[in-house]
N, C-alpha and C positions, 0 to 999 in steps of 0.2 A: 836327277830325273833323266828320262828317257830322251833321246835326241831323235828328231825327224824333221824332214824339210816341211815346213808348214806351207809352202806354196802348193804342195800336192797331196799332203797327208794330214789327217787328224787322228790323234792317238785315243787309244782305250786302253785302260789298265786292267790286265788279267788278274784275278784275285782268288784262283782256286786254293792257293796257299794259305788264305785265311781260314780255310776249313781243315787245316792239318795242324792247328796251334795246340792241340791236345797231345802232340808228340814232341819229344825233345828236339827231334830233327825240324819239325816245323818251326819251333820257337827260335832254334839257333839260326835258321835261315833269316828270320825276320830281324833277330838281334844284329846279324852281321849287315843287314841292309840298312838298318837305322843306327847302327853303332851305340846301341844302348841296350839294357836288359829288359827282357819281357817275363817278369816274374810275378805277374797278376793279371786278372782279367782287365782291371783299369788300365795297366800299361799296354796290354794287347789292343785294346779299343783305341787307345791314344795313338799307338803305332799305326794302325790301320787307317785312322783318320789322317795322320801326317802324310801317309803315302798318297791317299786320295787327293788331299789339298795340294800336295807338290805336283801331282800329275795335272790336276786342273790349272794350276799356274803355268805349267809348261805347255798348256794347249789342249789337254786331254778332254774328250767330250763324253766319256762314259767309263763305266765299269763293266767287266764281263765276268760271267761264271760259265764254265762248262762242267759243272759238278755232276750232270746226269751220267757221265762216263764212269763214275765210281760210287754214286749213291742215288738215292730217290730224289726227284724234284719236289716231293711232298716235305714241306717244312712248316713248323708251327711256332707261334710265339713262346719264347723262354725267357723268364724274368731275369734281370741282372743279378738278383739275389741268388737264384738257382744256378745260374751260369758261373756266379763267383765260386760257389762250392764246387762245382764240376771242375772249374780250372784249377782250383787249389788241390783237388784230388789227383789231377793229371800230373801235378808237379812231384807227387810221390813216387815210391819205388814201382808201383804196379800201374798198368794202363787203365784207362776207363773201359767199362764193358761196351759192347756195341750200342746198346740203347743209350747209355750216357753220352758216348761219343757223338752220336747223332743229335742228341739234345744240344750240345754245345756247338755243333755245326749249325744247327737251326738258329741259335741265338746270333751267330756271326752272320748268317745270310740275311736276317731281318736287320742287323746293324748296318750292313753294307747298303741295303734299301734306304735306311735312314741317312747315310752319307750322301746318297744320290739325291735324296730330297733337299738335304741342307745345301748341297754344292751345285744343285741344278744339273746333275749328270744323268744321261740315260743309262739304264740297267739292261745290259745285253745278256740274254740267257740262252743257251743251247737247249734246244727240245728236239724229240724225234730221233732220227737215224742214229744208230749205235755202232759200235765196232764188234768184231767177231766175239761171239759169247756174251755180248752185252745184255744187260737186263732191259729188254725192250719196253715192258709196261712201265718202268720206273721214269721213263722220258716222256710220258704222256703229259702235254702242257696243261691239261685240266688239273694236275696236282699242284700248279702254281696258284690256283684261286685264293687260298688263304693270304698269300703274300700280296697278290694284286689287290685284294680287298682291303688289307691293311694299309697300303700305300697308294692310295688313289691319285695323289698328286705326282707320282713318279711315273715317267714314261718308260715302259718295258719294250724292248726291241727282241721279239722272240724268234729265234732262228730256225732254218732249215724247213720251214713249212709245217714243222711238228710231225713229219711223215714218219709212220703211217697214220698218224691221227690228224691229219690235216683238216677234215671235215669238222671235228671237234674244235680244232684251233680256229676255224672260220666263224663258228658260233660263238667262241670266246671273243674274237675280234668285233663281232656284231655287237655284244652286249658290254664290253669293257672298254670304255673310251680311253684307258691309259695303256692299251695294248696295241702295238704295232706288229704286224705279221710280216716276216721277212722270208723271201724265197731263196735266201742264200743256199747254195749247193744243190737245191733240188733238180735243176737242170741236168746236172751230172748224175744224180741218182736214178732218175728216170724222166726222159722227156715227155713220155705219154702222161705220167702222173702230173708233171708241172703243168700241161695244158689243162687237165681236168681240174687240178687245184685252183689255178688262176681264174679259170671261168666260173667256177662256183664262188669264189671269194669276191669277184667283181659284182655278183649278184647280192652278196650278203654284207659286206663290210664297206664302210665309208672309204672311198678310195684314197683319201689323204692318209690313211694309215696302213697302206700296203707298200711294201718296199720290194721292187721288182728284181734286184740282182745283188749278189754278193757272191765272192769267190774264195773257196778254202785252198787254193793252190798256191805255189810258191814263186812262180816265175812269171814275168810279164807276158810271155807268149802263150802260156797256158791260160792266164787271165783272159787274154784277147779271144782265145778259142772258145772259152767258157761264155764270154759275153756274146759271141756270135750265136751260139746256141740259145742263149736266152732271148735274144733279139727275134730269132726265128720263132721260138714257141710263143712269145708275146704276140708277134705280128699275126700268127695263125689264129690265136685266141680272139684277138680284137677284130680280125677279119670276119670270124664267125658271128661275133656280136653284131656287126654291121649287116650281114647277109641274113641272119636268122633271128636275132633278138632285138631288132628294132633300134639299135644305136645309130646314131648319125656318125659320118666319117669324122666330123669335127670333135665329137665326143671321144672317139677312139684315139685320135691324135693326142688330145689333151691327156687322156689316160696314159698313153706311152710316155709323155713328158714327166708326168707325175711318178710313174713307176720307176723310171730310170734315173731321174735327176731331182725334181722339185720335192718330193716327199722326204727323201734323205737330207736335203738341205734344211727343210724346215724342222724335222724331228731333231737333228742335231745342232740346230741354231747356226749353221754355217753360212757364209757370205755366198750370195749367187754371183 
């Protein structure tokens, strides 16, 4: 398993490679990690289950997919029978066609959600902001509705405010009790957008399902700088709520604690 200092960190297992098992390269990578053959759908599912279970035993609190960078967030249920045929075809001399590859990926996405349900893991999913030439509409968080509907007991942590689809994500959070809305990265994308998004979400979404900060940078100094930006933005929004929207100062202070600490601890079942 992966090693981290549990005094300061809680691990999350990245699982994009699970969506590349239709290729020889993807299967070989999983075979090397598990030291056993991945020659059938059954073996692939068992391998992914073992990875998730091992990570859970090592203290991991979630699985993560950032698949919006290379495919649509839209995924639909694909039966194990159909997925078995597709996997067997992928073992042959020719690759799956794009529609078939997407079906097999969809099957594994839903299977990862099953593992989250079985192991009480949070399912983190990147939404919104793309890279250069990224397929922006494919990252719309509303495309996740079939997955959220199917796995209502799974807690989904939806990243990056879904920007530029933040208003739609706010409505998703209002109506889907299994969705937590995460402002990770948005303060760096646009401080102005972060203020508007948070202000609207505080009106729409139960506050216990809002995560106020997360950083996608690599060095402690940059994380601290990002956190200072987040604190400034949140303070401005909460001040406006007190002066304009009839919030009490006590409610605003309580909201700040929830956004920056308590909600994350509760979502990931971490010790306070």
